VEXROLUM-810024 format. One record per atom (N, C-alpha, C, O, CB): x, y, z; residue in three letters. Coordinates in steps of 0.2 Angstrom, whole numbers, plus 5000, padded with zeros to 4 digits. Glycine has a CB too. Layout:
# residues N
XYZala;...
# end
This chain:
# residues 70
504749544853met;504049524856met;503949574863met;504449574867met;504049454858met;503449604863lys;503249654869lys;503049614875lys;502649564874lys;502749704867lys;503249634880thr;502949604886thr;502449654889thr;502449714889thr;503449584892thr;501849624892lys;501349664895lys;501649694902lys;501949664905lys;500749624896lys;501449754903pro;501649784909pro;501249744915pro;500749724914pro;501449854910pro;501549744921ser;501249704926ser;500649744929ser;500649804929ser;501749694932ser;500149704930lys;499549734932lys;499549764939lys;499849734944lys;498949674932lys;499349824940gln;499449854947gln;498749834951gln;498249834948gln;499449934946gln;498849834957ile;498349814962ile;498449844968ile;499049854971ile;498249734962ile;497949864972arg;498049894978arg;497949834983arg;497349824986arg;497549954980arg;498449804985lys;498449744989lys;498249754996lys;497849714999lys;499149714989lys;498449804999ile;498249825006ile;497449835006ile;497149805011ile;498649885009ile;497249875002leu;496449885001leu;496149815001leu;495649805004leu;496349924995leu;496349774996arg;496049704995arg;496049665002arg;495549635004arg;496349674989arg;496649665005leu;496749625011leu;496249645017leu;496049615020leu;497449625013leu;496249715017lys;495849745023lys;495149735022lys;494749715027lys;495949815023lys;494849735015ile;494149715014ile;494049645016ile;493549635019ile;494049725007ile;494449605014val;494349535016val;494449525024val;494049485027val;494849485013val;494849555027glu;494949555034glu;494349575038glu;494049535043glu;495549595036glu;494049625036tyr;493449655040tyr;492749635037tyr;492249635041tyr;493549735040tyr;492749625031phe;492049605028phe;492049545024phe;491449525021phe;491849665023phe;492549505024asp;492549435020asp;492549445013asp;492849405010asp;491949395022asp;492149485010asn;492249495002asn;492049565000asn;491749605004asn;491749444999asn;492149574994gln;491949644991gln;491249664991gln;491049724992gln;492249644984gln;490849614990gly;490149624990gly;489849654997gly;489449704997gly;489749564989gly;490049625002arg;489849645009arg;490149715010arg;489849755013arg;490049595014arg;490749725008phe;491049795009phe;490649845005phe;490549905007phe;491849795007phe;490549824999ala;490149874995ala;489449894998ala;489249954998ala;490049844988ala;489149845001leu;488449865004leu;488649905010leu;488249955011leu;488149795007leu;489149895014ala;489249935020ala;489450005018ala;489250055021ala;489849905024ala;489850015012ala;490050075010ala;489450115005ala;489550175003ala;490650075006ala;488950075004glu;488450095000glu;488650124993glu;488450174990glu;488050155003glu;489050084990ile;489250094983ile;489250024979ile;489249974982ile;490050124983ile;489250034972asp;489249974968asp;489849934969asp;490449964969asp;489149994961asp;489749864969glu;490349824969glu;490849834963glu;491449824964glu;490049754969glu;490549854958ala;491049864952ala;491549914953ala;492049914951ala;490649874945ala;491249974957ile;491750024958ile;492250004963ile;492850024962ile;491350084962ile;492049964968val;492549934973val;493149894969val;493749904970val;492249884978val;492849854964ser;493349814960ser;493849864956ser;494449844956ser;492949774955ser;493549914953lys;493949964949lys;494449994954lys;495050014951lys;493550014946lys;494250014960leu;494750044964leu;495349994966leu;495850014967leu;494350064971leu;495149934968ile;495649884969ile;496149874964ile;496749864965ile;495349814971ile;495849874958asn;496249854952asn;496549914948asn;496849914943asn;495849814947asn;496549974952cys;496850034950cys;496650064943cys;496950094939cys;497650024949cys;495950044941tyr;495650074935tyr;495350134937tyr;495150174932tyr;495150024932tyr;495250154943arg;494950214946arg;495250234952arg;495450194956arg;494150204947arg;495250304953asp;495550324960asp;494950344964asp;494450374961asp;496050384958asp;494950344970pro;494450364975pro;494250434975pro;494750474974pro;494550334982pro;493650454976thr;493450524978thr;493750534985thr;493850494989thr;492750534977thr;493750604987lys;493850614994lys;493450584999lys;493650565004lys;493850694995lys;492750584997asp;492250555002asp;492350485002asp;492350455008asp;491550564999asp;492550444997gln;492650374997gln;493250365001gln;493350315005gln;492750344990gln;493750405000thr;494450395004thr;494250395012thr;494550355015thr;494950445002thr;493950445014lys;493750455021lys;493350395023lys;493450365029lys;493350515022lys;492850375019leu;492350325021leu;492750255022leu;492650215027leu;491850315016leu;493150235017phe;493550175017phe;494050175023phe;494050125026phe;493950165010phe;494350225024ser;494850235030ser;494450215036ser;494650175041ser;495150305030ser;493850245037lys;493450235043lys;493250165044lys;493250125049lys;492850285043lys;492950135038leu;492650065038leu;493250015039leu;493149965042leu;492350055032leu;493850025036leu;494349975036leu;494849995042leu;495349955042leu;494749975030leu;494750045046lys;495150065051lys;495950065049lys;496350045053lys;495150015057lys;496050095044thr;496750105041thr;496850175038thr;496350195034thr;496850045036thr;497350205038pro;497550265035pro;497450265027pro;497650215024pro;498150295037pro;497150315024ala;497050315017ala;497650305013ala;497650275008ala;496650385015ala;498250335015asp;498850335011asp;499050265011asp;499450245006asp;499350375014asp;498950225016val;499150155016val;498650115012val;498850065008val;499050125023val;497950125012leu;497450085008leu;497550095001leu;497550054997leu;496850115010leu;497750154999phe;497750174992phe;498450174988phe;498550204983phe;497350234990phe;498950144992ala;499550144989ala;499550094983ala;499250044984ala;500150124994ala;499950104978lys;499950064972lys;500550014972lys;500649974968lys;499850094965lys;
# end
């Protein structure tokens, strides 16, 4: 029987969004991107663009290498 690989998640990114914006929806509005994209970034289904990396770091007051660690 095969076991499923563990789901990867960017925990620091998720925690910082909750810390500064309370939820993904408010963060998505502040970042001016779709909430679905934020979800895909958090759940490692998508990697951020350079512009998103800079913007997220600024909004969440955290270095990008910390935010986007898997």
